[in-house]
MARNUFI-931365 format. One record per residue (C-alpha): x, y, z; residue number from 1; residue in one letter. Coordinates in nm, 3 decimals. Last residue first. Layout:
      c1      c2      c3  nr rest
       X       Y       Z NUM    a
...
This chain:
      c1      c2      c3  nr rest
  -0.682   1.458   0.565 529    q
  -0.739   1.758   0.335 528    s
  -0.893   1.995   0.589 527    r
  -0.652   1.911   0.871 526    v
  -0.348   1.934   0.641 525    f
  -0.464   2.265   0.488 524    h
  -0.513   2.413   0.836 523    i
  -0.163   2.300   0.934 522    l
  -0.005   2.466   0.631 521    k
  -0.202   2.787   0.694 520    t
  -0.086   2.829   1.054 519    e
  -0.074   3.212   1.081 518    t
  -0.412   3.321   0.940 517    c
  -0.623   3.027   1.054 516    f
  -0.461   3.039   1.399 515    m
  -0.533   3.410   1.426 514    t
  -0.901   3.340   1.356 513    m
  -0.898   3.064   1.621 512    i
  -0.742   3.293   1.882 511    t
  -0.986   3.576   1.811 510    a
  -1.279   3.335   1.842 509    a
  -1.143   3.207   2.177 508    f
  -1.104   3.559   2.311 507    c
  -1.462   3.643   2.207 506    l
  -1.599   3.321   2.357 505    a
  -1.412   3.378   2.683 504    g
  -1.554   3.728   2.723 503    v
  -1.902   3.592   2.644 502    t
  -1.870   3.319   2.908 501    i
  -1.774   3.578   3.173 500    h
  -2.067   3.799   3.068 499    i
  -2.298   3.496   3.092 498    l
  -2.164   3.423   3.442 497    r
  -2.235   3.781   3.548 496    a
  -2.594   3.743   3.425 495    m
  -2.623   3.407   3.603 494    w
  -2.555   3.542   3.949 493    g
  -2.253   3.687   4.130 492    k
  -2.117   3.369   4.290 491    d
  -1.902   3.241   4.000 490    c
  -1.756   3.436   3.837 489    c
  -1.783   3.794   3.711 488    f
  -1.495   4.005   3.848 487    f
  -1.229   3.744   3.929 486    v
  -1.325   3.524   3.634 485    e
  -1.301   3.818   3.391 484    s
  -0.953   3.899   3.520 483    f
  -0.846   3.541   3.436 482    a
  -1.021   3.564   3.097 481    t
  -0.825   3.878   3.004 480    v
  -0.487   3.741   3.121 479    a
  -0.525   3.408   2.939 478    g
  -0.648   3.577   2.620 477    s
  -0.349   3.816   2.624 476    i
  -0.103   3.528   2.663 475    t
  -0.273   3.320   2.392 474    y
  -0.262   3.625   2.163 473    l
   0.113   3.660   2.218 472    l
   0.163   3.291   2.139 471    l
  -0.029   3.340   1.812 470    l
   0.196   3.635   1.721 469    f
   0.503   3.424   1.795 468    p
   0.376   3.152   1.553 467    s
   0.398   2.802   1.694 466    p
   0.729   2.620   1.764 465    l
   0.668   2.254   1.854 464    l
   0.611   2.169   1.488 463    g
   0.976   2.261   1.430 462    a
   1.041   1.918   1.577 461    l
   0.980   1.780   1.226 460    p
   1.320   1.910   1.108 459    t
   1.402   1.735   0.778 458    y
   1.735   1.777   0.596 457    t
   1.855   1.432   0.694 456    s
   2.135   1.294   0.911 455    e
   1.987   1.461   1.222 454    k
   1.647   1.298   1.163 453    f
   1.677   1.003   1.403 452    y
   1.887   1.193   1.659 451    d
   1.626   1.469   1.686 450    h
   1.343   1.216   1.710 449    i
   1.521   1.025   1.991 448    y
   1.599   1.342   2.188 447    h
   1.238   1.457   2.147 446    i
   1.122   1.119   2.279 445    s
   1.342   1.143   2.591 444    h
   1.238   1.503   2.663 443    a
   0.870   1.411   2.621 442    i
   0.909   1.125   2.871 441    r
   1.070   1.358   3.127 440    i
   0.796   1.621   3.083 439    a
   0.527   1.353   3.110 438    m
   0.653   1.239   3.451 437    n
   0.675   1.596   3.583 436    f
   0.320   1.670   3.466 435    c
   0.201   1.343   3.622 434    n
   0.353   1.443   3.956 433    a
   0.166   1.774   3.936 432    l
  -0.157   1.586   3.865 431    i
  -0.117   1.352   4.162 430    f
  -0.015   1.636   4.392 429    g
  -0.342   1.816   4.320 428    k
  -0.509   1.541   4.531 427    s
  -0.355   1.683   4.847 426    g
  -0.073   1.940   4.804 425    q
   0.190   1.823   5.057 424    w
   0.081   1.466   5.134 423    h
  -0.009   1.423   4.767 422    t
   0.324   1.570   4.660 421    l
   0.510   1.314   4.874 420    f
   0.326   1.007   4.744 419    y
   0.317   1.123   4.383 418    s
   0.692   1.203   4.389 417    i
   0.773   0.854   4.516 416    c
   0.545   0.685   4.261 415    l
   0.689   0.896   3.979 414    f
   1.051   0.824   4.072 413    l
   0.987   0.449   4.077 412    l
   0.806   0.458   3.745 411    s
   1.061   0.691   3.586 410    l
   1.349   0.460   3.680 409    a
   1.163   0.162   3.533 408    l
   1.070   0.361   3.223 407    m
   1.436   0.446   3.160 406    v
   1.526   0.079   3.205 405    f
   1.253  -0.015   2.956 404    n
   1.403   0.233   2.711 403    y
   1.705   0.010   2.676 402    r
   1.484  -0.287   2.589 401    d
   1.292  -0.080   2.332 400    v
   1.622   0.031   2.179 399    e
   1.736  -0.332   2.151 398    e
   1.407  -0.435   1.990 397    k
   1.420  -0.158   1.730 396    c
   1.248   0.175   1.792 395    m
   1.053   0.321   1.499 394    l
   0.683   0.291   1.597 393    a
   0.763   0.349   1.965 392    f
   0.933   0.682   1.887 391    t
   0.658   0.808   1.654 390    f
   0.376   0.742   1.902 389    c
   0.598   0.861   2.187 388    e
   0.629   1.206   2.025 387    t
   0.257   1.217   1.938 386    v
   0.120   1.127   2.281 385    g
   0.383   1.323   2.472 384    n
   0.289   1.653   2.306 383    v
  -0.080   1.636   2.392 382    a
  -0.034   1.483   2.737 381    l
   0.196   1.769   2.839 380    f
  -0.064   2.025   2.730 379    l
  -0.340   1.827   2.903 378    v
  -0.142   1.850   3.230 377    y
  -0.186   2.229   3.229 376    l
  -0.565   2.192   3.210 375    s
  -0.538   1.923   3.480 374    y
  -0.391   2.175   3.719 373    c
  -0.689   2.402   3.659 372    r
  -0.926   2.106   3.707 371    l
  -0.774   2.020   4.045 370    l
  -0.784   2.385   4.153 369    d
  -1.156   2.397   4.068 368    p
  -1.237   2.070   4.254 367    g
  -1.049   2.137   4.578 366    t
  -1.355   2.250   4.762 365    g
  -1.657   2.450   4.636 364    s
  -1.711   2.368   4.265 363    s
  -1.761   1.992   4.300 362    l
  -2.025   1.957   4.575 361    m
  -2.141   2.311   4.491 360    s
  -2.311   2.195   4.173 359    g
  -2.201   1.898   3.967 358    g
  -2.177   2.009   3.604 357    y
  -2.266   2.378   3.614 356    i
  -2.047   2.441   3.918 355    d
  -1.767   2.227   3.775 354    l
  -1.761   2.421   3.447 353    a
  -1.773   2.758   3.625 352    l
  -1.482   2.664   3.853 351    q
  -1.267   2.546   3.564 350    s
  -1.336   2.843   3.335 349    y
  -1.039   3.073   3.396 348    a
  -0.765   2.810   3.395 347    y
  -0.921   2.600   3.120 346    g
  -0.894   2.884   2.869 345    f
  -0.514   2.894   2.861 344    v
  -0.445   2.525   2.921 343    t
  -0.711   2.395   2.681 342    i
  -0.597   2.630   2.404 341    t
  -0.233   2.543   2.461 340    l
  -0.314   2.171   2.434 339    g
  -0.505   2.215   2.109 338    i
  -0.219   2.423   1.971 337    l
   0.039   2.162   2.073 336    l
  -0.176   1.879   1.935 335    v
  -0.188   2.036   1.588 334    l
   0.174   2.155   1.576 333    k
   0.301   1.811   1.674 332    l
   0.074   1.650   1.416 331    l
   0.201   1.891   1.149 330    l
   0.566   1.811   1.222 329    e
   0.500   1.437   1.235 328    l
   0.310   1.445   0.904 327    v
   0.593   1.633   0.731 326    s
   0.859   1.401   0.870 325    a
   0.660   1.090   0.771 324    a
   0.602   1.226   0.420 323    m
   0.969   1.311   0.367 322    a
   1.079   0.974   0.508 321    v
   0.836   0.794   0.275 320    d
   0.977   0.977  -0.026 319    d
   1.328   0.898   0.097 318    q
   1.273   0.524   0.113 317    k
   1.461   0.428   0.430 316    q
   1.833   0.355   0.462 315    d
   1.929   0.721   0.524 314    k
   1.676   0.742   0.810 313    v
   1.837   0.455   0.997 312    a
   1.646   0.126   1.011 311    k
   1.519  -0.020   1.342 310    g
   1.150  -0.032   1.243 309    r
   1.079   0.032   0.876 308    e
   0.894   0.354   0.792 307    l
   0.553   0.386   0.622 306    v
   0.372   0.103   0.803 305    k
   0.494   0.171   1.159 304    a
   0.447   0.548   1.106 303    f
   0.085   0.500   0.996 302    f
  -0.004   0.242   1.265 301    v
   0.132   0.473   1.536 300    y
  -0.070   0.739   1.356 299    f
  -0.395   0.564   1.448 298    s
  -0.324   0.495   1.816 297    e
  -0.171   0.837   1.891 296    e
  -0.437   1.033   1.701 295    i
  -0.715   0.831   1.868 294    p
  -0.558   0.904   2.212 293    l
  -0.510   1.278   2.151 292    f
  -0.862   1.365   2.037 291    i
  -1.128   1.189   2.246 290    f
  -0.902   1.111   2.541 289    r
  -0.717   1.438   2.588 288    a
  -1.028   1.642   2.506 287    v
  -1.237   1.481   2.780 286    l
  -0.947   1.441   3.024 285    s
  -1.039   1.728   3.252 284    g
  -1.397   1.609   3.299 283    l
  -1.286   1.254   3.367 282    n
  -1.020   1.372   3.612 281    n
  -1.271   1.599   3.788 280    v
  -1.504   1.301   3.833 279    i
  -1.213   1.081   3.940 278    d
  -1.092   1.329   4.200 277    y
  -1.442   1.365   4.342 276    v
  -1.481   0.987   4.373 275    g
  -1.134   0.947   4.524 274    q
  -1.231   1.209   4.781 273    d
  -1.533   0.995   4.876 272    g
  -1.327   0.673   4.883 271    f
  -1.071   0.821   5.124 270    n
  -0.746   0.963   4.991 269    l
  -0.385   0.865   5.074 268    v
  -0.491   0.499   5.103 267    n
  -0.146   0.364   4.998 266    l
  -0.255   0.080   4.770 265    f
  -0.561   0.220   4.593 264    t
  -0.480   0.592   4.593 263    m
  -0.117   0.527   4.492 262    v
  -0.232   0.283   4.224 261    y
  -0.486   0.538   4.099 260    r
  -0.218   0.807   4.083 259    e
   0.009   0.582   3.880 258    g
  -0.246   0.492   3.611 257    e
  -0.036   0.598   3.311 256    t
   0.305   0.567   3.479 255    l
   0.229   0.227   3.632 254    i
   0.079   0.114   3.301 253    q
   0.390   0.232   3.119 252    k
   0.605   0.015   3.344 251    l
   0.415  -0.303   3.266 250    f
   0.391  -0.195   2.903 249    s
   0.772  -0.173   2.876 248    q
   0.830  -0.526   2.998 247    k
   0.551  -0.639   2.768 246    f
   0.696  -0.442   2.476 245    f
   1.020  -0.639   2.499 244    s
   0.828  -0.965   2.536 243    w
   0.616  -0.876   2.233 242    t
   0.928  -0.808   2.028 241    l
   1.054  -1.156   2.123 240    r
   0.719  -1.308   2.020 239    a
   0.710  -1.116   1.692 238    e
   1.055  -1.251   1.601 237    k
   0.949  -1.593   1.725 236    w
   0.656  -1.613   1.482 235    n
   0.424  -1.850   1.663 234    v
   0.341  -2.224   1.662 233    f
   0.665  -2.315   1.485 232    t
   0.642  -2.498   1.154 231    e
   0.668  -2.864   1.050 230    d
   0.289  -2.904   1.054 229    e
   0.094  -2.585   1.121 228    v
  -0.098  -2.580   1.450 227    f
  -0.397  -2.347   1.450 226    n
  -0.537  -2.120   1.722 225    p
  -0.878  -1.983   1.615 224    l
  -0.930  -1.703   1.362 223    l
  -0.845  -1.950   1.083 222    a
  -1.170  -2.134   1.160 221    k
  -1.358  -1.828   1.034 220    v
  -1.209  -1.888   0.691 219    r
  -1.004  -1.694   0.435 218    a
  -0.761  -1.485   0.639 217    v
  -0.518  -1.284   0.423 216    p
  -0.789  -1.062   0.269 215    f
  -0.733  -1.047  -0.106 214    s
  -0.956  -0.733  -0.116 213    k
  -1.178  -0.889  -0.384 212    k
  -1.193  -1.216  -0.193 211    t
  -1.300  -1.035   0.124 210    a
  -1.570  -0.845  -0.069 209    e
  -1.692  -1.166  -0.236 208    p
  -1.751  -1.316   0.111 207    s
  -1.533  -1.593   0.256 206    g
  -1.467  -1.396   0.573 205    l
  -1.704  -1.099   0.608 204    f
  -2.010  -1.255   0.774 203    m
  -1.819  -1.446   1.043 202    v
  -1.581  -1.148   1.064 201    f
  -1.864  -0.909   1.147 200    y
  -2.031  -1.144   1.394 199    v
  -1.704  -1.190   1.587 198    v
  -1.625  -0.818   1.600 197    y
  -1.975  -0.722   1.720 196    c
  -1.982  -1.017   1.964 195    m
  -1.663  -0.899   2.134 194    v
  -1.796  -0.549   2.201 193    l
  -2.141  -0.672   2.309 192    v
  -1.988  -0.911   2.563 191    t
  -1.744  -0.657   2.707 190    a
  -2.013  -0.390   2.754 189    y
  -2.266  -0.637   2.900 188    l
  -2.013  -0.751   3.162 187    l
  -1.945  -0.388   3.255 186    q
  -2.317  -0.311   3.289 185    a
  -2.375  -0.616   3.509 184    l
  -2.090  -0.513   3.740 183    s
  -2.198  -0.147   3.743 182    f
  -2.545  -0.228   3.874 181    i
  -2.432  -0.507   4.108 180    y
  -2.204  -0.246   4.269 179    l
  -2.494  -0.085   4.455 178    g
  -2.816  -0.285   4.424 177    w
  -2.994  -0.024   4.639 176    q
  -3.033   0.203   4.333 175    p
  -3.277  -0.051   4.182 174    y
  -3.516   0.116   3.936 173    l
  -3.339   0.443   3.853 172    i
  -2.983   0.314   3.886 171    v
  -3.081  -0.008   3.704 170    l
  -3.218   0.175   3.399 169    t
  -2.930   0.425   3.389 168    v
  -2.669   0.147   3.403 167    t
  -2.845  -0.070   3.142 166    l
  -2.872   0.220   2.897 165    i
  -2.510   0.317   2.962 164    c
  -2.368  -0.028   2.897 163    k
  -2.570  -0.073   2.578 162    s
  -2.458   0.270   2.450 161    v
  -2.094   0.186   2.523 160    v
  -2.111  -0.155   2.352 159    s
  -2.298  -0.023   2.048 158    l
  -2.054   0.264   2.000 157    s
  -1.751   0.037   2.039 156    e
  -1.868  -0.207   1.775 155    a
  -2.002   0.054   1.530 154    i
  -1.692   0.277   1.535 153    v
  -1.447  -0.013   1.522 152    k
  -1.629  -0.175   1.231 151    l
  -1.650   0.153   1.037 150    r
  -1.274   0.209   1.042 149    v
  -1.154  -0.128   0.920 148    f
  -0.792  -0.012   0.883 147    l
  -0.641  -0.346   0.774 146    h
  -0.413  -0.364   1.078 145    a
  -0.693  -0.239   1.306 144    q
  -0.943  -0.499   1.187 143    a
  -0.696  -0.785   1.213 142    l
  -0.586  -0.662   1.558 141    v
  -0.948  -0.643   1.681 140    w
  -1.038  -0.987   1.545 139    c
  -0.740  -1.150   1.715 138    p
  -0.828  -0.964   2.043 137    e
  -1.194  -1.067   2.065 136    g
  -1.147  -1.317   2.347 135    l
  -0.959  -1.046   2.540 134    l
  -1.290  -0.867   2.608 133    e
  -1.429  -1.173   2.788 132    i
  -1.119  -1.192   3.010 131    i
  -1.154  -0.824   3.108 130    a
  -1.524  -0.874   3.182 129    s
  -1.435  -1.158   3.421 128    l
  -1.206  -0.930   3.626 127    g
  -1.478  -0.663   3.644 126    f
  -1.737  -0.920   3.752 125    a
  -1.521  -1.084   4.021 124    v
  -1.423  -0.750   4.178 123    v
  -1.783  -0.626   4.169 122    g
  -1.916  -0.942   4.336 121    a
  -1.670  -0.888   4.621 120    q
  -1.779  -0.523   4.667 119    y
  -2.149  -0.612   4.702 118    h
  -2.252  -0.304   4.906 117    p
  -2.070   0.033   4.916 116    v
  -2.203   0.243   5.209 115    v
  -2.340  -0.032   5.436 114    s
  -2.074  -0.274   5.309 113    p
  -1.792  -0.039   5.431 112    d
  -1.525  -0.057   5.162 111    p
  -1.255  -0.329   5.179 110    v
  -0.898  -0.201   5.223 109    e
  -0.664  -0.391   4.993 108    l
  -0.490  -0.724   5.057 107    l
  -0.776  -0.976   5.047 106    y
  -1.019  -0.888   4.769 105    l
  -0.815  -0.657   4.545 104    w
  -0.506  -0.879   4.579 103    v
  -0.711  -1.191   4.505 102    l
  -0.855  -1.021   4.194 101    g
  -0.503  -0.920   4.091 100    l
  -0.389  -1.282   4.076  99    f
  -0.709  -1.423   3.929  98    v
  -0.750  -1.151   3.666  97    s
  -0.376  -1.145   3.584  96    w
  -0.368  -1.520   3.521  95    f
  -0.691  -1.522   3.321  94    v
  -0.561  -1.235   3.108  93    g
  -0.239  -1.423   3.033  92    l
  -0.448  -1.726   2.940  91    p
  -0.645  -1.500   2.699  90    v
  -0.357  -1.290   2.561  89    t
  -0.193  -1.607   2.429  88    l
  -0.457  -1.598   2.155  87    w
  -0.264  -1.312   1.995  86    l
   0.038  -1.534   1.930  85    l
  -0.172  -1.789   1.745  84    n
  -0.324  -1.504   1.543  83    i
   0.025  -1.388   1.444  82    t
   0.128  -1.742   1.353  81    k
  -0.174  -1.787   1.125  80    t
  -0.126  -1.433   0.992  79    w
   0.205  -1.522   0.828  78    n
   0.290  -1.172   0.711  77    r
   0.189  -0.913   0.455  76    k
   0.018  -0.655   0.680  75    t
   0.353  -0.473   0.689  74    s
   0.547  -0.368   0.997  73    g
   0.431  -0.332   1.356  72    s
   0.068  -0.407   1.440  71    l
   0.151  -0.746   1.591  70    c
   0.420  -0.611   1.826  69    a
   0.217  -0.314   1.951  68    r
  -0.099  -0.519   1.997  67    r
   0.079  -0.803   2.173  66    f
   0.245  -0.563   2.420  65    a
  -0.090  -0.399   2.504  64    e
  -0.280  -0.727   2.545  63    r
  -0.255  -0.892   2.886  62    a
  -0.095  -0.610   3.086  61    l
  -0.343  -0.355   2.953  60    f
  -0.653  -0.571   2.995  59    v
  -0.569  -0.678   3.351  58    v
  -0.467  -0.326   3.456  57    t
  -0.773  -0.163   3.296  56    s
  -1.013  -0.399   3.475  55    y
  -0.852  -0.368   3.820  54    l
  -0.822   0.011   3.782  53    l
  -1.190   0.029   3.687  52    t
  -1.270  -0.155   4.009  51    l
  -1.075   0.077   4.245  50    r
  -1.104   0.416   4.073  49    v
  -1.436   0.457   3.891  48    n
  -1.631   0.192   4.077  47    v
  -1.493   0.249   4.430  46    v
  -1.502   0.628   4.394  45    g
  -1.855   0.619   4.249  44    l
  -1.972   0.422   4.554  43    l
  -1.801   0.667   4.790  42    e
  -1.946   0.971   4.613  41    r
  -2.292   0.831   4.687  40    s
  -2.553   0.740   4.427  39    l
  -2.869   0.902   4.285  38    y
  -2.793   1.264   4.189  37    r
  -2.425   1.197   4.119  36    l
  -2.548   0.914   3.892  35    t
  -2.684   1.163   3.638  34    f
  -2.377   1.389   3.618  33    a
  -2.159   1.078   3.595  32    n
  -2.377   0.938   3.313  31    l
  -2.373   1.267   3.121  30    a
  -1.993   1.281   3.120  29    f
  -1.967   0.909   3.050  28    t
  -2.199   0.957   2.748  27    v
  -2.006   1.262   2.629  26    a
  -1.678   1.079   2.688  25    r
  -1.777   0.776   2.486  24    f
  -1.941   0.978   2.206  23    l
  -1.642   1.212   2.175  22    v
  -1.418   0.903   2.182  21    q
  -1.605   0.771   1.880  20    l
  -1.564   1.102   1.700  19    l
  -1.190   1.082   1.771  18    a
  -1.180   0.721   1.653  17    s
  -1.351   0.824   1.330  16    s
  -1.103   1.106   1.278  15    s
  -0.804   0.886   1.362  14    a
  -0.925   0.611   1.127  13    l
  -0.988   0.865   0.852  12    r
  -0.637   1.004   0.903  11    a
  -0.496   0.651   0.891  10    t
  -0.682   0.578   0.567   9    q
  -0.545   0.889   0.400   8    g
  -0.191   0.838   0.534   7    l
  -0.190   0.474   0.424   6    v
  -0.300   0.578   0.078   5    d
  -0.022   0.838   0.060   4    q
   0.235   0.582   0.178   3    a
   0.139   0.344  -0.099   2    a
   0.000   0.000   0.000   1    m
């Protein structure tokens, strides 16, 4: 497949994934606002921090390394061996579910049954849902490798909508069920997600469309583990790369979910405070998750397909290098400007957003300061996502192994900093520690990108340098909206709030207009791709 075709399909995949994440986050956003009126903060803290951490840890440790290894390189490979390798995620998931489930049940603090009933059932259900989701992993990797955009959108949309409908119904009818509500909803989500992929491939494989596309898997039976006579069960090159990524994924999970591990294992916040932190975290991460994560996932596939892993830039096809450098520069510029916009306007509108969303329970306490810190963290998330996306797509096995030691040091440092900053600054300490962690990871990735392109004429890191005039306007907008918050928000009535919103809207419009005038190359890229 030509690099230009890959770019087009990858951009469509990123756009569709972004729209999908908008749906997910909008639904979660509305669901949290709804459940706040019916359920306690403690129950939401246990579900959204403790049990969700169990589920995400099992799924991440069981599949992340396999996904990265099996999506690297060309789609022309021995898919029988790749599928065999992917099925190893299931026994790995069973191991992690049982092991971590026992830790969650017997080593961690158990919530008060009168406040959070049915905790044990919740642990079992969330662990089981992770195993169910892993059953669809071969189908997911096949779909992602061949850029089946519509399938991903439909499958994940149906699963999220089903989960939310069941949650709302049970919360209204049986609020006393406690964790049973979220356990049943999580099991339904995993089941619907897997069934969508399975049903699609049952209908697709062997069809005229599959034959026309020369799809490498011809029969449904080929999606199951298969022994090939006189051949190894898996591709050992992929297996070794998977092991390298597994060591890295273990550390990356600690860095990604570090604050939740500190909350869960060190009890620095009670379940109620954990609930508030998670609500603010979900609100703050809306843009990060529905824009940055799809870009990172989709363009990882693009860079892995266009450039060969482990080869120096001079040994690559120069047309592909030019395209990759151009795309990387524009992606960096795109996420940087989005991050700057969130940081600048998030500072002055955090308290108003929380007051509208959850009332005084969120807007009076530490909530506004938490969201302001998160607005800064979004900027670090934006840049790190794209720089690591490129770095991980190009690193050879030896470089991945070396980076694992860097991640190990970062993990230990991050956990220590989180613990001390939390005792000093409360829940804000988690976000400040994450900012520090992301800054170190960005520095490492920038160093790698600079070294990779130093023997060429391309400078993709120029994408981190926006127009000086645009930076000046960001500064003015930040100052104007900050003064507006002091004078008009948030205890002076709705008319004052509307004035504050209007000031922000005018500053935002001026920023966007300036962006269109100064970043013409980026605007063309977004419109065309």
